[in-house]
C-alpha positions in Angstrom: 56.3 96.6 -49.2 59.7 95.5 -50.3 61.2 92.3 -49.2 64.9 92.3 -48.5 67.1 89.2 -49.2 69.2 88.2 -46.1 72.9 89.3 -46.3 75.3 86.4 -47.1 78.6 86.1 -45.2 81.6 87.5 -47.1 83.2 84.0 -47.3 80.3 82.8 -49.4 80.4 85.8 -51.6 84.1 85.3 -52.4 83.4 82.0 -54.1 80.8 83.5 -56.4 81.4 83.9 -60.2 82.9 87.3 -60.9 82.9 89.3 -64.0 86.1 91.0 -65.1 86.3 94.4 -66.7 86.5 92.8 -70.2 83.2 90.9 -69.7 84.8 87.5 -69.1 83.4 85.3 -66.3 85.9 84.2 -63.9 85.6 81.2 -61.6 89.2 81.2 -60.2 88.3 80.8 -56.4 85.9 78.0 -57.1 88.2 76.1 -59.5 91.1 76.4 -57.0 88.9 75.1 -54.3 87.7 72.1 -56.4 91.4 71.2 -57.3 92.4 71.4 -53.7 89.5 69.2 -52.6 90.4 66.6 -55.2 94.1 66.6 -54.2 93.1 66.4 -50.5 90.8 63.4 -51.4 93.5 61.6 -53.4 96.1 62.2 -50.5 93.7 60.8 -48.0 93.1 57.7 -50.2 96.9 57.3 -50.5 97.4 57.5 -46.7 94.7 55.0 -46.0 96.3 52.7 -48.6 99.7 53.1 -46.8 98.1 52.2 -43.5 96.3 49.1 -44.7 99.3 47.8 -46.6 101.6 45.0 -45.4 104.7 47.1 -45.0 106.4 47.8 -41.7 105.7 50.6 -39.3 108.7 52.8 -40.2 108.1 52.4 -43.9 104.4 53.4 -43.4 105.5 56.5 -41.4 108.1 57.4 -44.0 105.4 57.3 -46.9 102.8 59.1 -44.8 105.4 61.9 -44.2 106.3 62.1 -47.8 102.6 62.3 -48.8 101.8 64.9 -46.2 104.8 67.1 -47.0 104.6 66.8 -50.8 100.9 66.2 -51.5 100.9 65.8 -55.3 104.4 64.4 -55.8 104.4 62.2 -52.7 101.0 60.6 -53.7 102.3 59.9 -57.2 105.6 58.5 -55.9 103.8 56.2 -53.5 101.4 54.8 -56.2 104.4 54.4 -58.7 107.1 53.0 -56.6 106.0 52.7 -53.0 103.4 50.0 -53.1 104.5 46.4 -52.8 103.2 44.0 -55.5 101.0 42.2 -53.0 99.4 45.5 -51.9 98.8 46.7 -55.5 96.6 43.7 -56.3 94.7 43.6 -53.0 
């Protein structure tokens, strides 16, 4: 009697480690997913920081739009120049 392993969905298989023709191990899809998740987490942190800040509504909306449209650059700009000194120490 042979036991067969259940088939995995193709979406799960695409994240597996692949071996290239030269024998190298590639983890490109997994690495890209991890970087994307980190950027998403930092952007959510930046947006929450905008929302709990003491700025006015229009300024908050502007910063959320910048962070949403330019995820890496917008987040960096907000933490470098967008936070008020009172919010930075809170």
